[in-house]
C-alpha positions in Angstrom: -0.3 0.0 0.0 2.9 2.8 0.3 3.9 1.9 -3.3 1.5 2.9 -6.4 -0.2 -0.1 -7.9 -3.2 -0.6 -10.0 -6.3 -1.3 -8.3 -9.6 -2.1 -9.8 -12.6 -1.4 -6.9 -16.0 -2.3 -8.1 -18.5 -1.3 -5.6 -22.7 -2.2 -5.8 -24.3 1.4 -4.8 -27.7 1.4 -4.0 -28.5 4.1 -5.8 -31.4 3.4 -8.0 -30.3 1.7 -11.0 -28.2 -0.9 -9.0 -25.5 0.3 -10.9 -22.0 -0.4 -10.7 -19.1 2.0 -10.3 -15.6 0.6 -11.1 -12.5 3.0 -10.5 -9.3 1.7 -12.3 -6.6 4.2 -11.6 -3.3 3.9 -10.0 -4.0 4.8 -6.2 -2.8 5.7 -2.6 -4.6 3.7 0.4 -6.0 7.0 0.9 -7.7 7.7 -2.4 -9.3 4.2 -1.6 -10.5 5.7 1.9 -11.6 8.9 0.5 -13.9 6.8 -2.3 -15.4 4.5 0.1 -16.3 7.8 2.3 -18.2 9.2 -0.7 -19.9 6.1 -1.4 -21.4 5.1 2.2 -22.6 8.7 2.6 -24.0 8.2 -0.8 -25.6 5.3 0.2 -27.2 7.2 3.7 -28.3 9.7 1.7 -30.4 7.7 -0.9 -31.8 4.4 1.2 -35.1 5.1 0.3 -35.7 6.0 -3.4 -33.7 8.1 -6.1 -35.0 9.6 -9.4 -33.7 7.0 -12.3 -31.8 9.7 -13.7 -29.5 9.7 -11.5 -28.3 6.0 -12.8 -28.7 6.1 -16.7 -24.8 5.8 -16.9 -25.4 2.4 -16.8 -27.0 1.8 -19.5 -23.7 2.6 -21.0 -22.2 -1.0 -19.7 -20.0 -2.3 -23.2 -17.3 -0.3 -22.2 -17.3 1.8 -26.0 -19.0 4.6 -24.8 -22.4 3.6 -27.0 -25.8 2.5 -25.1 -25.5 -1.2 -24.1 -27.5 -4.0 -23.4 -28.1 -4.9 -19.5 -25.5 -7.8 -18.5 -27.5 -11.0 -19.1 -25.9 -11.6 -15.1 -27.9 -9.1 -14.0 -31.1 -9.6 -15.6 -31.6 -13.3 -14.4 -31.3 -11.6 -10.9 -34.6 -10.2 -11.2 -38.5 -11.4 -11.8 -39.5 -11.8 -15.5 -42.3 -9.7 -14.8 -40.5 -5.6 -14.2 -42.7 -2.9 -12.9 -42.0 0.8 -14.2 -40.2 1.5 -10.5 -38.0 -1.5 -10.8 -34.1 -0.3 -11.1 -34.1 -2.5 -14.2 -37.2 -1.7 -15.9 -35.6 1.2 -18.3 -32.8 -1.1 -19.3 -34.6 -4.0 -19.8 -36.9 -1.9 -22.3 -33.8 -0.4 -23.9 -32.2 -3.8 -23.9 -35.6 -4.7 -26.0 -34.9 -2.6 -28.2 -31.3 -3.4 -29.4 -32.8 -7.2 -29.8 -35.4 -5.9 -32.1 -33.1 -4.3 -34.4 -30.5 -7.2 -34.2 -32.6 -10.6 -33.5 -33.5 -12.6 -37.3 -37.2 -12.4 -37.7 -37.0 -16.5 -37.2 -36.2 -15.8 -33.3 -39.2 -13.1 -33.1 -41.3 -15.0 -31.1 -38.3 -16.5 -29.0 -37.3 -13.0 -28.0 -39.9 -12.5 -25.6 -38.7 -15.6 -23.1 -35.3 -14.8 -23.2 -35.6 -11.4 -22.1 -38.5 -11.6 -19.5 -41.6 -10.6 -21.1 -44.2 -12.3 -20.0 -45.6 -15.3 -21.6 -49.3 -14.8 -21.4 -49.1 -11.6 -23.2 -50.3 -12.9 -26.6 -51.3 -9.2 -27.4 -50.4 -5.9 -26.4 -53.5 -4.9 -24.4 -52.2 -1.4 -22.8 -53.5 1.7 -24.0 -51.0 4.3 -25.0 -51.6 6.0 -21.7 -51.0 3.4 -19.5 -47.8 2.1 -20.2 -43.8 2.9 -20.0 -43.0 -0.6 -22.1 -41.8 1.3 -24.8 -39.6 -1.9 -25.8 -42.5 -4.0 -25.5 -44.6 -1.8 -27.3 -42.4 -2.5 -30.5 -41.9 -5.8 -29.7 -45.4 -6.4 -30.5 -45.2 -4.3 -33.3 -42.9 -6.3 -35.0 -43.8 -9.7 -34.0 -47.7 -8.9 -35.5 -46.6 -7.0 -38.5 -49.2 -8.0 -41.3 -46.9 -6.9 -43.5 -43.2 -6.6 -44.7 -43.5 -2.7 -44.3 -44.8 -3.0 -40.8 -42.4 -5.3 -39.6 -39.4 -2.9 -41.0 -41.3 0.4 -39.3 -41.1 -1.5 -36.0 -37.4 -2.0 -36.5 -36.3 1.4 -37.6 -38.7 3.0 -34.9 -36.6 0.5 -32.1 -33.3 1.9 -33.9 -34.5 5.5 -33.5 -35.2 5.2 -29.8 -31.3 3.5 -29.4 -30.2 6.5 -31.4 -32.1 9.0 -29.4 -31.4 7.9 -25.8 -27.7 7.6 -26.9 -27.3 11.5 -28.3 -29.4 11.9 -25.4 -26.9 10.3 -22.9 -24.3 12.2 -24.7 -25.6 15.7 -24.2 -26.4 15.1 -20.7 -23.2 13.4 -19.2 -24.8 9.7 -18.6 -27.3 11.2 -16.6 -30.5 11.9 -18.9 -32.2 9.7 -21.6 -34.9 12.2 -22.8 -34.6 15.8 -23.1 -35.7 17.5 -20.3 -39.1 18.9 -21.1 -40.3 16.9 -23.5 -43.2 15.0 -21.2 -43.7 18.7 -20.3 -44.3 19.7 -24.0 -46.4 16.6 -24.8 -48.9 17.4 -21.6 -49.0 21.5 -22.9 -50.2 20.2 -26.4 -52.7 17.9 -25.3 -54.2 20.5 -23.0 -54.6 23.4 -25.3 -58.3 25.1 -25.9 -57.9 23.8 -29.1 -58.0 20.4 -28.6 -60.7 20.3 -25.5 -62.9 22.1 -28.6 -62.1 19.1 -30.9 -63.0 16.5 -28.2 -66.1 18.6 -27.4 -66.9 18.3 -31.2 -66.7 15.0 -31.0 -68.9 13.9 -28.5 -72.4 14.0 -29.7 -74.7 14.6 -26.4 -73.6 14.3 -22.9 -73.4 10.5 -22.0 -74.7 10.9 -18.7 -78.3 10.9 -20.7 -77.9 7.1 -21.6 -76.2 4.1 -19.8 -74.3 2.5 -22.4 -72.7 3.5 -25.4 -72.4 1.1 -28.3 -68.9 -0.2 -28.9 -68.8 0.9 -32.6 -69.5 4.7 -31.5 -66.7 4.4 -28.6 -64.2 2.6 -31.1 -64.6 5.4 -33.7 -64.9 8.2 -31.3 -61.3 6.5 -29.6 -60.2 6.7 -33.1 -60.6 10.3 -33.7 -58.9 10.9 -30.7 -55.8 9.2 -31.3 -55.8 11.2 -34.5 -55.7 14.4 -33.2 -53.4 13.4 -30.5 -50.8 12.2 -33.0 -51.4 14.9 -35.1 -50.2 17.2 -32.2 -47.6 15.6 -31.0 -46.0 15.5 -34.7 -43.2 17.7 -33.6 -42.0 15.1 -30.8 -42.0 12.1 -32.8 -40.1 13.5 -35.5 -37.5 14.7 -32.8 -37.2 11.2 -31.0 -37.2 9.6 -34.9 -40.4 7.9 -34.4 -43.1 7.2 -37.3 -46.3 9.4 -36.8 -48.9 6.3 -36.6 -50.4 4.8 -33.5 -47.2 2.5 -32.7 -44.6 5.8 -33.2 -46.9 7.6 -30.2 -47.3 4.7 -28.5 -43.6 4.2 -27.5 -42.9 7.8 -27.7 -45.4 8.2 -24.5 -43.9 5.0 -23.1 -40.4 6.3 -23.4 -41.4 9.4 -21.3 -43.4 7.5 -18.9 -40.3 5.0 -18.4 -38.0 7.9 -18.2 -40.1 10.1 -15.3 -40.3 6.9 -13.2 -39.3 7.5 -9.8 -37.2 4.0 -9.0 -37.9 2.5 -5.7 -34.8 0.7 -4.3 -36.9 -0.8 -1.5 -39.4 -2.9 -3.6 -43.0 -2.9 -2.5 -42.6 -0.4 0.5 -43.9 2.4 -1.3 -46.6 3.5 -4.3 -45.2 4.1 -7.5 -44.0 7.6 -8.2 -43.8 9.8 -11.6 -41.6 12.9 -11.5 -43.6 16.3 -11.7 -43.7 16.0 -15.8 -44.5 12.6 -15.7 -47.7 13.1 -13.8 -48.8 15.6 -15.8 -48.6 14.1 -18.9 -50.1 11.0 -17.3 -53.0 13.6 -16.1 -53.1 15.1 -19.7 -53.4 11.9 -21.1 -56.3 10.7 -18.7 -58.2 14.1 -19.5 -57.9 13.6 -23.4 -58.4 9.7 -23.6 -62.4 9.7 -22.3 -65.7 10.3 -23.4 -66.9 12.7 -20.8 -67.8 16.5 -22.3 -65.5 18.4 -19.5 -62.2 16.8 -19.9 -60.6 15.9 -16.7 -64.6 15.7 -15.2 -64.4 13.0 -12.6 -67.9 14.4 -10.9 -71.4 15.4 -12.2 -74.0 16.3 -10.3 -77.6 16.1 -11.9 -80.7 17.9 -9.9 -83.6 15.7 -10.2 -81.6 13.6 -12.5 -84.2 12.8 -16.0 -86.9 15.5 -14.4 -87.7 18.4 -16.4 -89.1 20.5 -14.0 -89.5 20.5 -10.2 -88.7 21.6 -6.7 -85.3 23.5 -7.0 -84.5 22.1 -3.5 -82.3 18.6 -3.4 -84.1 15.5 -2.9 -83.6 13.5 0.3 -81.9 10.5 -1.8 -78.9 10.8 -3.2 -78.0 8.1 -6.0 -73.6 7.8 -6.9 -73.0 6.2 -9.9 -69.5 4.7 -10.8 -68.0 4.3 -14.6 -66.3 1.2 -15.9 -63.8 0.8 -18.4 -66.6 0.8 -20.6 -65.4 0.0 -24.6 -61.8 1.5 -24.0 -63.2 4.8 -23.0 -64.6 6.0 -20.0 -68.2 7.6 -20.0 -70.5 8.7 -17.4 -73.1 5.5 -16.8 -76.4 4.6 -15.6 -77.8 7.8 -16.9 -81.2 6.5 -19.1 -82.2 3.7 -16.3 -81.9 6.3 -13.3 -83.7 8.7 -15.4 -86.7 6.5 -16.3 -86.9 5.4 -12.4 -86.9 9.1 -10.5 -90.5 10.3 -10.2 -91.8 14.0 -8.7 -93.0 12.2 -5.8 -89.9 11.0 -4.5 -87.0 12.7 -6.8 -83.1 12.0 -6.4 -80.2 13.4 -7.5 -77.2 11.7 -9.2 -74.0 12.0 -8.5 -72.0 10.8 -11.8 -68.4 9.3 -10.7 -66.0 8.5 -13.3 -62.4 7.4 -13.4 -60.7 8.5 -17.0 -57.3 7.2 -15.5 -58.7 3.5 -15.5 -57.2 2.6 -12.1 -60.2 1.7 -10.1 -60.4 4.9 -8.7 -56.9 5.2 -7.4 -55.3 7.9 -9.3 -56.1 11.4 -8.8 -56.4 13.9 -11.0 -53.2 15.1 -11.3 -51.7 12.0 -12.1 -50.1 10.4 -9.0 -51.9 7.8 -6.4 -53.7 9.8 -4.3 -57.2 9.2 -5.9 -58.8 7.0 -3.0 -58.6 9.7 -0.9 -59.4 12.3 -3.5 -62.5 10.6 -4.3 -63.7 9.6 -0.9 -63.4 13.1 0.0 -65.7 14.7 -2.9 -68.4 11.7 -2.5 -68.2 12.2 1.5 -68.8 16.1 0.7 -71.7 15.4 -1.7 -73.3 13.3 0.2 -73.4 15.5 3.6 -76.7 17.1 2.6 -78.9 13.9 1.8 -80.2 11.2 4.5 -80.2 8.1 1.6 -77.3 7.5 -0.3 -76.7 4.6 -2.7 -74.1 3.7 -4.8 -74.1 1.7 -8.2 -71.5 0.7 -10.5 -70.6 -1.9 -13.1 -67.5 -3.4 -13.8 -64.7 -1.7 -12.9 -67.5 0.7 -11.2 -68.8 -1.9 -9.6 -65.9 -2.0 -7.7 -65.8 1.8 -6.9 -69.1 1.1 -5.3 -68.0 -1.8 -3.2 -64.7 0.5 -2.6 -66.8 3.7 -1.2 -70.1 1.3 0.1 -68.5 2.6 3.9 -70.4 6.1 2.3 -73.6 4.8 2.0 -76.8 4.4 3.8 -79.3 2.8 1.7 -77.7 0.1 -0.6 -74.8 -0.8 -3.2 -75.8 -2.3 -5.9 -72.2 -3.8 -8.1 -72.3 -5.8 -11.1 -69.4 -7.9 -12.5 -67.2 -6.4 -10.0 -63.5 -6.8 -9.2 -62.4 -7.6 -6.0 -58.5 -9.0 -6.5 -57.1 -7.2 -9.1 -53.6 -9.0 -9.3 -54.9 -11.8 -11.8 -57.2 -10.3 -13.4 -57.0 -9.3 -16.9 -58.8 -5.9 -17.1 -56.3 -4.6 -15.5 -54.0 -2.6 -18.4 -52.0 0.0 -16.0 -48.6 -1.1 -16.0 -48.1 1.3 -13.0 -50.8 -0.8 -11.0 -48.5 -2.4 -9.0 -48.6 -5.4 -6.8 -48.6 -2.9 -3.6 -51.3 -0.3 -5.4 -53.7 -3.8 -6.1 -53.4 -5.1 -2.2 -54.3 -1.6 -0.8 -57.3 -1.7 -2.9 -58.2 -5.2 -1.9 -57.9 -4.5 1.4 -59.9 -0.9 1.6 -62.7 -2.6 -0.3 -63.0 -5.7 1.9 -62.8 -3.1 5.1 -65.6 -0.6 3.6 -68.0 -3.6 2.8 -67.4 -5.1 6.0 -68.0 -1.5 7.2 -70.8 -1.1 5.3 -72.7 -4.4 6.5 -72.3 -3.7 9.9 -74.2 -0.1 10.0 -77.2 -1.7 8.0 -76.4 -1.0 4.6 -77.4 -3.6 1.9 -75.2 -5.0 -0.5 -76.5 -6.5 -3.9 -73.8 -8.0 -6.0 -75.1 -9.4 -9.3 -72.8 -11.9 -12.0 -73.1 -14.1 -14.9 -71.7 -17.5 -15.0 -68.5 -16.1 -16.6 -65.4 -17.7 -14.2 -63.5 -14.8 -13.4 -66.3 -13.2 -12.2 -67.1 -16.1 -9.9 -64.1 -16.2 -8.4 -64.2 -12.6 -7.8 -67.6 -12.7 -5.7 -66.8 -15.6 -4.1 -63.5 -14.2 -2.9 -65.7 -11.5 -1.3 -67.8 -13.6 0.3 -64.6 -15.8 1.6 -63.4 -12.4 3.1 -66.5 -11.4 4.6 -66.6 -14.9 6.5 -65.7 -13.5 9.9 -69.0 -11.2 10.1 -71.9 -12.0 12.3 -74.1 -14.6 10.6 -77.3 -12.0 10.8 -75.4 -9.3 9.3 -74.4 -11.7 6.7 -77.7 -11.4 5.3 -77.2 -7.8 4.2 -75.0 -9.5 1.5 -76.5 -11.1 -1.7 -74.4 -12.3 -4.1 -77.3 -12.7 -7.3 -76.3 -15.4 -10.2 -78.2 -14.6 -13.5 -77.6 -18.3 -14.8 -78.8 -16.7 -18.5 -75.5 -14.8 -18.8 -72.3 -16.1 -19.7 -69.8 -13.1 -19.7 -69.2 -9.9 -17.9 -71.6 -7.4 -18.9 -74.2 -8.5 -17.0 -75.4 -4.7 -16.8 -75.5 -4.8 -20.5 -77.7 -8.4 -20.5 -79.8 -7.1 -18.0 -80.4 -3.5 -19.9 -81.1 -5.9 -23.3 -83.4 -7.9 -21.3 -85.4 -5.0 -19.7 -84.5 -5.9 -16.3 -82.1 -3.6 -15.3 
């Protein structure tokens, strides 16, 4: 140690991405002590979580100064399905882009298994606003291409992302893989007044006037919303080098979300978080991709709903109607049936509640996971003047009705609700992590139990679809500990003539809703 020697010190630092600091130098023992002191200080400072941007130098792992793939030894250390806040998530998606470019087409369907894409991902179900998996977006586009042109465009987009990330790292000294301000710019262009006017023109009427909208109408509306969003974001697609189409748009949003994810070094100890620009982008996408007349209007109050005239005073009964996923686009529901039920003798008011983020009422209007508190506060405030409060919802909306059942005083009607989100294929958001899903289920069961104990009646309707029966059976099992007399307030109603998930539509078509 008194003579100069060549030392290679490899220290694993919990700096978000678990990247390796390799120091090769001729040094004295004082230098080694100093380096260790710095590392320990950083370890203490960042013991909980850190921004993913602080560790993107690890993307250059090949020693050439070019972006490299995650070393295979490190890939095997983690699970096959990374969550966006996982330390290796961004590297895995970048590795996918590298392999899309280099792999031969004959091995395309084997590629997913080799790098850990979930084997059950037969089709890419995530909506553009719900995913950070930019590598998987392009992998799906390549493996499901219907022509050589589509196949080559997927490879072109993958190469463009690799080149863009490389240039961004060059400009930022290996700290930022995406231009600072890109997510903000996209969020801003999707939130302009002209975009709001365009959305408003696309909606033929207030969705609260009907129960459910035909699938074809929603698909056409979704197509127009996509067209407007892609057109407005064209400058940023060209900046990154992506094609100006659905695939390029999805990959661009996923890249921004992935780079905005705040990496958690202690997994399953905190809810997933986005940086401020990422949260703004998430909120802007939720506000754009929905069928609610006023963008972002999660709550819509209808005084004496369905009655053309009547007393100006509020009714004594409030019905809260929660929205489902619909046909991939959220809108207020049950307006038609509730209007037919209303009468002048005992008029009731309706509070329509929607979740345009499609998060099972877990995300708030700022793009963060504070949705439960926000929805609970707003519903509680709206319910305060009423003696009677009832809740109703279908699918995700049925889950919402059960989730907030402790706020009801009268009854709760839920059609085909989801109880356990961990194994349900309706959940397409990849930021709905295991912790988010577990907290959702805990809250739902606790509040359903609280509602039953205070006298609220819970009616859960289901068909014969296997996943729906599993959800309701699980609800029964979780509530098995309540008093036998109180358990009668929970009724599971099975409709044997319905063999699919959409039980509310089934009943509507038969005039039974």
